[in-house]
N, C-alpha and C positions, 0 to 999 in steps of 0.2 A: 250559112247552111244550119238549121237548127235539125240537132238530131233526134230519134225514138232513145226514151228508154228503152223498150218493149226490144227493138234490134239489141240496144249496147248489150242490154244485161244474155239475152240471144247469142248473140256474139260472143262476147265470155263461156258462156256455160258453153259453148262449142268449142272455140279452142282449150275451154276446161278439160272438156270428154279425147280431142284428139291428144292429148298430152296424156290421159291416163290408160289412152288406147293404145297410145305407144310402148307407155311402159310393159305395161303387159303385155303387147306384144313380144317386146322383143325379149321377157323373162322367153316366156313361149318360143318363141325360137331360140333362143338364146339352149331351152330345156333338148329343144328337141333335135338339133345342129346333134348336143351332146351325145346324145340315145342313140343316135343313127352312128356315131361312129363305134360307141362299144357295139354299139351290133355288127360291127364292120369288121372289129378287130375280135368281136366273139367268132367269127366268122370267118373271118381270115387265121388266129388259132385253127379252130377245127381243118380245114384245109391242109394246112400246116401238118400237125401232126399225122395226120391220114398221108401227104409226102413220105412224111420223114419213117414212116414203118417201109412205106415200098422202098427206100433209098437203102434201110440201111440193111434187107436182107438182100438187100439185088450186090449181093461178094462173087457173081460169076459172072463174064462174060455173058451167059446164055439169062439167065436173072435179070442186070442191068440191058438185056435189049427187052427183055419184057417190062420194067418198071418204065421202061422211054412210052414204050405203047402204051401203059394203061397214063404217063403224066400228060400224055398227047390226045388218052381222054377222057380224062378228068379235067385240060381244058377245052373253057367253052368254045366255038365260035365267034363270036362278036367278044371276043379280046377283055374278057372283065376280069379275068384271073390271069395272072402268068408265073408258071413254078422255068425255075432254072436251078441248074447241077454244076459248081466247077467245081477243079478239084488239078493236084498235080500232073493224075494221067488225063492225059490228054483225052484219053477212051472214055474216063466217064466224066461225061461231060454230055450237058442238056440244055437248050436255049440259052440266050443271052442273057446278062442280067443285067436289070432296070437301071438307066442312068440320066442323070440328068439334075435342077436343083435343089434341094436340098429344103422342106418347107417351114417340116414341123417334125419337132421328136420328140418318139412318149418315155417312158420307163419302160424298160421290154423289149430294149430294140423296135421298135418302132418304130420308123418313117414315114413321113409324108414329103415323095418325091415330084418335082414334076417336069414330065420325060422331054431331053433335048430339043426329040423331035415334034414336039405339039403335043396333043391331044390334054384326055384328063388326067387329071392328078391319078397320084399309085401310092395306095399305102401300103409300103414293104414288112417285111421280117425276115430274117437270115437267121441260120441255123445251121452252128458246125456239127454234122455227125464223122463221129469218130471212126478210126479204123477197125475191118470188122473180116478178118481172113484175107482176103491175098486184094479184096476193097481197099483202096489210102481214105484217108477223111475227106470228107469233102460239104463245099457250102451249099448246103437250099436255100436259096430265097423266091420266098409267094409272097406275088402279085397283089392287090386287089379292088378292082379300080373304084374312086371315090364316086365317079359320072353319079351315078343311081344318085346318092346321097345329095349331090349338088344338087338336080334335077327335081328331090324333093322339097329342099331350102329354097329354094327359088321360086317353087309352085305353092308352097307355105307362105313365101313371103309374099307373093302379089297378091294371095287370096289375103293373109292376112290386115296389109295395104287396104285393097279396097273394101272388106270392112272395117275396116277404125273408119277409112269416107266418109263409107256408108252408115257408120253409126253416127259417123260426128252430125254428117245432116241432118240425118234424124234429129237428132239432139233439137241443130239448129232450127228444126221445124216445131217439134214439139217443145219446146223452150221457149220459142216466140210465142206461142198458140197459151202459155204457162201463162208468161209471164202477164199476156195482156189479162186475163183474169186477175192474176194479185194486183198490178196497178189498177185495177176497178172503182178501187175506192176514190184513188185519185183523179180519173179520167172526169167520178161525180164532183169532186170539192172541186175542179178547174169550171163544170157548170155552174155550181154553183156557186164561185166564184164570179165568174164572171156577167149573171144576172144581179150584180152589186152597182145600185145607181143612185143618183142623189136623190131621185126619187122612191128610194128603197131603201135610206139609210139603216132600218132595225133589221135587215138582215143579215145575220151570221153562221155559218157554215154547221152545217149537225158534225156530231161528233161523237154521237150514241155506237154506230158501228161502225164507226172506224177501228184498221188497227193500231196497235201501241204504235210501231214506229209514225202513224203520221196524229196521231192522237193532240202531239207534242207540235208538231205544225199549223196546223187546224187550231189550236188550243193560241198561237202565236200570231197565228192571221187576224184571227176572231178580239183580239188584245186591240190591235194594230187598227182592225175595223172599229171598235171601240173607241179609239183615241183621235184616229179621222173624226166621228160621228159627233163624238165634244167640240173636236176644234169645228168642227163644222157648223152645228148648232152656237157656237162663241161669236159665230163670226155673220150667222146667219139677228142673235142675239144683238152683239153690234152695231149692227148696218140699223135696226129696227130700233135702238136707244139713240142711235145716233140722230136719226131722221125724228124720231118724238120730243128728240132736249131740243132738238134746234131748230124745230117747227114753231113752239110756243112766244120764241121771242122775234124768229122772222115775222114769225106773224104780228105781234104786236107794236113791230115797225112796221110793220106797211098800215095797218091798222091806225097805226098814231102819225104817219105819212100821209095819209090818204084824210085823215081829219083836219087836218092841218091846211089845203091843198084845197081844201073845202072854200076859205072865204081868205079873205083879208084878218091878219094875223100883227099881234102888236110881235112887237120886237121883247117885250114878255115871253109872250106865247109860246112864239117859238122859240126862247130862248130855253126857255122847263122844257120845249115839246124834245129840243136836241139834246138836253142835260138825259132824261128819260128814257129816249135812240141810246145816248150812251150807256147810261147801267145795261143795256138790256146787250149792247155793243162790246162790254164785260164779264158781261156771262155766257156772253159764245164763245168769249173767248178763254175763257177758263175749263168750259164742256173740250174745249181743242185741243188747250196744253194738258188737258188733265187724260182725256185720248191719247193723244201723243206719246205721253208717258206710260200707261196700262201697256200699249202697243212695243213700245219697244221694252218693255218687263216680260209679257210674254213671249216676246222671240228670245228669253233667258240669258237678257243681259243681265250683268252681273256688278253688284258697286264699288265704284271705283274711289279712287282719291281719299280713303282708308284714315286714319287721326285714330291713335288712343288717346281716349281721355274719359272722364269720370262720367256718367251715365243720368246721376244726382244731379249733376249741376247743368248741363244740359234741359233738362227736366223744369230745372228752375228757374234758369233762362228762360224758358217756353213760358211758366206759369208768368214771370215777369211782362211778357209782352200779351197775355191775355189779361193782363189787368181788371182791363176795361170791362172786358164782356163779362167777368168775377161779376164783379158790382155789378153791374146791368143787370144781373140771376138775381146777384141776392146769393149766392155762395162764396167758399172761401174752403181752399184747396187744403191735403196733408201728402209731403214727400217722406215716402221710409223707404233704407236702404240708399244701397248703391250698389255698386260695383265699373272694377274699371275694363274698357274693349275699342275694340279699332270699329268704330264705323265712319262712317260719311258722315259728317257734321248737319248740312242743311238736309238730306233724305232722314237722318233720324229726328232732326227738329221737326223736318213738316206731319212724321209719322205719329210724335204724341200732339204736335196742335191738332190733327184733323180725331185724333184718339178727345184730346181734352174737350175742343168746341165741341165734338159730339157728345161729352157729358153734360157740361154746361147750357146748351138745348135741351137736353131733357130729364136736369138734375129737377128734384126741387127743390123750391127756393127756400133757404133757412138754412139749407144744409154742408157737408161740408162732401167735394170731389177730394175720393182719396185716392193717391198714385204710388205705387210699393212697385219695388223694385229688386227682382229675389233671384236667383240661378237655381235651376231646373239641367241635373243634367250638364251635358254639355251644352247647355243654351244660358241667353238672361235673358229675363222672359220683363217687360215693363208693363203691368194692369195697371186702367185705369176702373174703378168702381166709383157710385153713383145710386147713392139713395132717388127707384123713381116706380112706375110701372113698371109688373112683370110683363114681360116677354111671351111670350107662347113659344115653346117648343116651336112648331111647325114653319116658326119667321124664324127661330134663331139660327139655323141651319144657311139662313140664303141673304142676314145683314152684310155679309161682307163678299155677297154679288152686285157687280157695278149695276148704276142708276133702280137698285129696292129701294122703296120706302114701305115700310110697314104702317101707311096712316092708317090703320083703323087703331093698334096698339101704342102707336108712339106720336108725342106731337109733336107739332112743330117738324113736319115730316113732309112738309113742301116747302121751305125753304131751303134746301138742297139741291143742285143737280145729282145727288145717290151716287157721287163716285165719290167721297171721304173715305172713307173704310174699302173702299176696291183700291185706293190708294194703299192706304196700312198695308192693307196684306198682299199689293206687289213690290210696294218695301221691303216691308220679313222678311220675302220669296230672295230677294237680292240678297239681303244677306245671312244667306242659306235657314235662315227659321220661318215660323209659321204665326196664323191669329187662332184666336182662339174667343168665346162669348160665352159667359152665367146667369143666369139670374134665377137666385133666388132671396128669400127672405128676403125681398123688394128690394134686393142691391140688383146692380149692372152692373157687368161688369165686364169692359170691353178690355183684353190683353194683345201683345205681339211680342214675340222671342229675337233674338238676333243670336249668332252662331258664338259662344265662346271665344275669345283668340285665347292664342296657347298662351300668351303672359296671365288672361285672366285664369288659365286651366290651372299654371302652377304656380298662383296665389296666394299664398298664407287666407285660410277663415278670418281674420285678426284682419286681413285688407280689407275684405267686402263695403264697408263703412266708411275705409279712407275715404280725402274726398272734402267729406260732411260734415260738417262738424253739428254736434250732439245738438246744439239749438237750429237748424235748421231743417230736422228732423220733420217739425211742421212748419208749411208753410204758412201758416195763417195767418203766422204776423209778416207777413208778404202788403196782408191785407187788409190788415188790423183797420175794425174795425168801420172798413168799408161793406162786409158783409151782414147779412139780413138780420 
């Protein structure tokens, strides 16, 4: 069962209010009880002083008889005040001393007694009156009933409890109303969030008028929407690109097959058709394999099977493998720098091959491709530069996108299916690196970086070229005589 935030807050405010009311009420209750007890003691002192004066001057039997009458007249009919006098002489005796359980005692001779016969507690004080003339010393006890104070405190406590309950209820109702008003921006956010749909992915929560407490939440939600929108857009683009790229070879296959079936063909014609179809199947397989690889990379897969090796040696091996394409393009390659790093040998070689093939296809014949391995803070950078036609700034930021081919500014752009540079980017990210591209002064530079290993971080600078002899800094010797 979902709980309402407004109700929870209102209930918590009501509990806090009840706690505060209880504390304040308890304090008032204790203060009032103390004051009432003080007033009762003061009243008891006044009555005791009057009774003491009456008893003190009653030295003869006649005066004692008159004193007893006065004490009787001073005794209220409700019995709220009781006087008693006792002495060794039975004649000088009046009333009966209060007996019972002592509840509490105070300084000055005050004692609160719970009578043995029941009834309200009595506050008593006992005074010794010295002998005067023929009258012996006597004990004067004056007792005042605590019933008025008890009744007053009971009524006050009940009223205080009722007021506290009503006050808490009022706080509960008012807090609920105020909380609903305070949560109105959250209600608006909920309404706006519910309106987001696949058909309205660009909608974002309005954070202009939100309070500070909800601003961060709304910004985080907008960030999540932005990421989801990007992922959804990439998925749509992925589906469209795959359909577009696979449609061409499928159309070619269907067309060639239909043409072959229109009439009887010789074995050579059928062999030629099957060979052409095989090339298209190979193209489709390459596209599917590349897309599966990119899909795994999108899921955050990291490079595994890392081994520490010389990056220059791996690039040199790749250049050796690409000797024939270099010769056919009438270009040669130069390699500069080296570094040790932990990489997946197969993935690193694939990234280097894609960058070099990209450079070979778009390099000006008779020039050199330069491969530079360098260190940039906590990353190792492999850059492939080649002379070529300038690339517009608007095109640069899309060159590592899937299926992107700058047909206007790049030559031979239709020879590939547009996943080579996207795979380079995926491999770099799998090694916690990045990609970059620059076009300046007639030189186009494509680069990717990988995270430097701990070993590489601790390696002295002199070791950065270890593993590559000075004579191999230029790779042109590997293709000597074959360049334009």
